[in-house]
C-alpha positions in Angstrom: -0.3 0.0 -0.2 1.3 2.9 -1.0 1.7 6.5 1.6 -1.0 8.1 1.9 -1.3 12.3 3.2 -4.1 13.0 5.4 -6.3 15.1 3.6 -7.6 16.9 6.7 -4.2 18.4 7.5 -3.8 20.5 4.4 -4.3 24.0 4.9 -7.2 25.8 2.6 -7.2 28.9 0.6 -10.8 30.4 0.5 -11.4 32.4 -2.2 -13.8 35.5 -2.6 -16.3 33.4 -4.5 -16.2 31.5 -1.0 -15.0 28.6 -3.2 -12.1 26.4 -0.9 -9.1 25.7 -2.5 -6.1 23.1 -1.6 -2.9 24.9 -0.2 -0.5 22.6 -2.6 -1.5 21.4 -5.8 -0.2 19.0 -8.3 1.0 20.4 -11.7 1.1 18.4 -15.0 3.3 20.6 -17.3 5.9 17.5 -18.1 7.9 20.0 -19.7 10.2 18.3 -22.5 11.0 15.0 -20.6 7.6 13.2 -19.6 5.4 12.1 -21.6 1.4 12.4 -21.3 1.0 8.7 -19.6 3.8 9.3 -17.5 2.0 12.7 -16.2 -1.5 10.8 -16.2 -0.1 8.3 -14.5 1.2 10.5 -11.5 -2.1 12.0 -11.5 -3.5 8.8 -10.5 -0.9 8.5 -8.0 -1.2 11.6 -6.4 -5.1 12.0 -6.2 -4.8 8.8 -4.3 -2.3 9.8 -1.9 -4.4 13.0 -1.1 -3.7 15.6 -3.8 -7.2 17.4 -4.3 -5.5 20.2 -6.4 -4.4 19.6 -10.3 -3.2 22.5 -12.8 -3.9 21.6 -16.1 -3.9 23.1 -19.2 -4.4 22.8 -22.7 -1.2 23.7 -23.9 0.3 20.8 -22.0 -1.4 18.3 -24.4 -2.2 16.0 -22.0 -5.4 16.8 -20.5 -7.7 13.6 -22.5 -5.3 11.1 -20.6 -6.0 13.1 -17.6 -9.5 13.2 -18.0 -9.6 9.2 -18.3 -7.9 9.1 -15.0 -10.2 11.4 -13.2 -12.7 9.4 -14.8 -11.0 6.0 -13.3 -10.5 7.9 -9.8 -14.3 8.7 -9.7 -15.5 5.0 -10.8 -13.2 3.7 -8.4 -14.8 5.6 -5.6 -11.3 7.5 -4.5 -13.0 11.1 -4.5 -15.9 12.5 -5.6 -15.7 15.5 -8.5 -16.7 17.8 -5.5 -13.1 16.7 -3.3 -11.2 18.1 -6.9 -10.0 21.2 -7.4 -9.1 21.7 -11.6 -7.8 24.5 -13.1 -7.7 24.8 -16.8 -6.0 27.4 -19.1 -6.9 29.1 -22.1 -3.6 29.4 -24.4 -2.6 32.3 -26.8 -4.3 31.1 -30.1 -7.4 31.2 -28.8 -8.0 34.3 -27.3 -10.8 35.1 -29.6 -12.8 31.3 -28.9 -12.4 30.8 -25.4 -15.6 29.1 -25.2 -14.2 26.8 -27.6 -11.3 26.2 -26.1 -13.1 26.0 -22.5 -15.3 23.2 -24.3 -12.6 21.1 -25.6 -10.8 21.0 -22.2 -14.1 20.6 -20.3 -14.2 17.5 -22.8 -11.3 16.0 -22.8 -11.2 15.9 -18.7 -14.3 14.5 -19.0 -15.9 17.3 -16.7 -19.0 19.0 -16.4 -17.3 22.3 -15.0 -14.1 23.3 -14.1 -13.2 25.1 -10.7 -10.6 27.7 -12.0 -9.5 28.8 -15.8 -7.3 31.3 -16.5 -5.9 33.3 -19.0 -2.2 31.6 -19.4 -1.0 34.6 -20.8 -1.6 38.1 -21.4 -1.0 38.8 -25.0 -2.4 36.2 -28.4 1.3 35.6 -28.8 1.1 32.2 -30.2 3.9 29.8 -30.3 4.0 25.9 -31.0 4.2 23.6 -28.1 8.4 23.0 -27.7 9.8 25.5 -30.2 12.9 26.5 -30.3 13.5 29.7 -27.3 14.9 31.8 -30.6 11.7 31.3 -32.8 9.4 34.3 -33.2 5.9 35.0 -34.5 6.0 37.7 -37.0 1.9 38.1 -36.0 3.4 38.5 -31.8 2.2 42.3 -30.5 2.5 43.4 -27.3 0.3 43.7 -24.6 -3.4 45.4 -25.2 -6.0 46.2 -23.1 -8.7 45.9 -25.4 -7.3 42.9 -26.5 -7.0 41.5 -23.2 -10.4 42.7 -21.9 -12.1 41.0 -25.3 -10.6 37.7 -24.0 -11.9 38.4 -20.1 -15.3 39.2 -21.4 -14.8 35.7 -23.0 -14.5 34.3 -19.7 -16.4 35.9 -17.5 -19.3 34.6 -20.1 -18.1 30.8 -19.2 -18.7 31.5 -15.3 -22.5 32.9 -16.4 -22.7 29.6 -18.4 -21.9 27.5 -15.5 -18.7 26.1 -17.3 -16.6 27.3 -14.9 -16.6 28.4 -11.2 -14.2 30.7 -11.2 -11.5 33.2 -13.3 -7.9 34.0 -13.1 -5.2 35.6 -15.0 -1.7 34.4 -15.2 1.8 35.8 -16.1 0.3 39.3 -15.4 2.2 42.2 -13.9 1.4 44.9 -11.2 1.2 47.2 -14.1 -1.3 45.1 -16.3 -3.4 44.2 -13.2 -3.8 48.0 -12.6 -5.2 48.7 -16.0 -7.6 45.5 -16.4 -8.9 45.0 -13.0 -11.1 48.5 -12.9 -12.4 47.2 -16.3 -13.5 43.3 -15.0 -17.0 42.7 -14.0 -15.7 39.5 -12.4 -12.4 39.7 -11.0 -9.7 36.8 -11.1 -10.4 35.1 -8.3 -6.6 33.9 -8.4 -3.3 34.8 -10.0 -0.9 32.2 -11.4 2.8 33.6 -11.4 6.5 32.5 -11.4 7.4 32.0 -7.8 10.5 30.8 -5.5 12.9 31.7 -3.0 14.9 33.3 -5.3 12.2 35.4 -7.1 10.1 35.9 -4.6 7.6 38.4 -7.1 6.8 40.5 -3.1 4.9 43.6 -5.1 2.8 41.6 -7.3 2.3 38.9 -4.5 1.4 41.9 -1.8 -1.0 43.0 -4.7 -2.7 40.0 -5.4 -3.2 40.0 -1.4 -4.4 42.7 -1.2 -7.1 42.4 -4.4 -8.3 39.3 -2.5 -6.8 38.0 -5.5 -5.4 34.2 -4.0 -1.8 33.8 -5.4 -0.9 30.5 -7.0 3.1 29.8 -7.5 4.9 27.4 -10.4 8.1 27.0 -10.6 8.1 26.6 -6.5 11.5 25.0 -6.3 13.2 26.6 -8.9 11.8 24.0 -12.4 14.7 22.0 -12.7 13.2 20.3 -15.4 11.9 23.4 -17.1 12.8 23.4 -21.2 16.8 24.6 -22.2 14.7 27.2 -24.0 14.4 28.6 -20.5 17.7 28.1 -19.1 20.3 30.9 -19.2 23.8 31.4 -18.0 22.8 33.4 -15.0 19.8 31.3 -13.5 20.1 30.1 -9.7 19.6 27.1 -8.7 17.3 27.5 -5.3 17.9 24.5 -3.7 21.4 25.3 -3.6 21.0 28.8 -2.4 22.8 29.3 1.6 19.7 30.5 2.9 17.7 27.4 1.4 20.0 24.9 2.7 21.0 26.2 5.9 16.9 25.8 6.6 16.6 22.3 5.1 19.7 21.3 7.5 17.4 22.5 10.5 14.9 19.9 9.3 16.8 17.5 8.4 14.9 17.4 4.7 15.7 17.9 1.0 16.2 21.6 -0.1 13.1 21.7 -2.6 11.0 21.1 0.3 12.1 24.3 2.2 10.9 26.0 -1.1 7.6 24.6 -0.6 7.1 25.2 3.1 8.4 29.1 2.7 5.4 29.0 -0.2 2.8 27.6 2.0 3.4 29.5 5.3 4.1 32.9 3.0 0.2 32.2 1.8 1.2 31.2 -1.5 -0.7 27.4 -3.5 2.4 26.2 -5.0 2.0 23.8 -7.7 4.9 21.8 -7.7 5.3 18.8 -10.8 6.6 15.0 -10.3 6.2 12.2 -11.9 8.1 10.8 -9.4 5.8 9.0 -5.9 7.9 9.9 -3.1 8.3 13.2 -4.5 4.9 14.4 -4.9 4.4 12.3 -1.3 6.6 14.7 0.1 5.8 18.0 -1.6 2.3 17.4 0.1 2.8 16.2 3.2 5.6 19.1 3.8 2.1 21.3 4.1 1.1 19.3 7.2 3.9 19.1 9.8 7.2 20.4 10.9 6.4 24.1 9.9 9.7 27.0 9.7 9.7 29.1 12.6 9.4 33.0 12.5 13.7 33.3 12.1 13.5 30.9 9.7 10.8 32.5 7.1 12.9 35.7 7.8 16.1 34.0 6.7 14.7 33.1 3.5 13.1 36.2 2.5 17.2 37.3 2.0 17.0 34.1 -0.4 16.0 36.4 -3.2 18.0 37.1 -6.6 15.4 38.5 -8.8 16.1 35.2 -11.0 12.7 35.0 -13.4 13.4 31.2 -14.8 10.1 31.7 -17.4 11.7 34.8 -19.3 8.8 34.1 -22.0 10.9 35.6 -25.0 9.3 33.3 -27.5 6.3 35.5 -27.0 8.4 38.4 -28.0 7.0 40.7 -30.8 8.9 42.3 -34.0 11.7 44.5 -32.6 11.3 44.0 -29.2 15.1 41.8 -28.2 14.8 41.9 -24.9 12.3 40.0 -22.6 12.1 42.6 -20.5 9.6 44.1 -22.3 7.0 40.9 -21.7 7.3 41.9 -17.8 6.7 45.6 -18.0 
């Protein structure tokens, strides 16, 4: 019998909608390393072990496999649909046809509703999955409030139609949020953002909390499995940072566990990905036991290196040659 985690001990985040979301989820982006079958089998094992939140997206190209696994879990009586919290996202090439994208995700996942549906990136700049980091789409363009709000209106219609319970934004900046939030009829319930000890995004994180938007953190342990196109020589490894290593020694655990404990205690919902059972069980269990002290949380603040790992350079438009332009 595989090890399980006591689901009742996993903290919950209350969304402004009234819904509850687990404080740790399972990412399902297999990067370039894992097949859809490997990812879906990890989903099966993780939910049996105690995970209740899955972070999915159409561009990960595995929602159909995950849907079969969800059906197995429901048929086997492991969980009920109501116990699961499932997210998905509209990809950049479908910003003008959001309902069609959502309906495909619903069909692939075998669901009648999605708990939280995100606009994956704030621009419709398409690139093919797995493309080279230097590839550029000549049709790409800078962020446009009008275009984004057209997409957001379609997301709001999904809520009104009952296809999704809540909607969220992802890969945003404070300046973009300040422009669009006053225009929202239904405000985002959550914000997905890259967040880990070497990239704490304090301003964006605090902005989200002030506006009752739940921050969800991807790359929470520094994404050691991220695609080659997202790697640069200046990147640092969070699990090797002196502050993280020092706290890990205090608790006699792997530094990755400290990254996740820090995230959960800070009020972030991390969505780590692993296909390895010992790792995904450890990732969830870290939220249920042996908390960090206030002194350790203070020490980890000093791990900030302003190291953004997912730079998004494939989304740059003609004439823009610096990925920082995406984050203004």
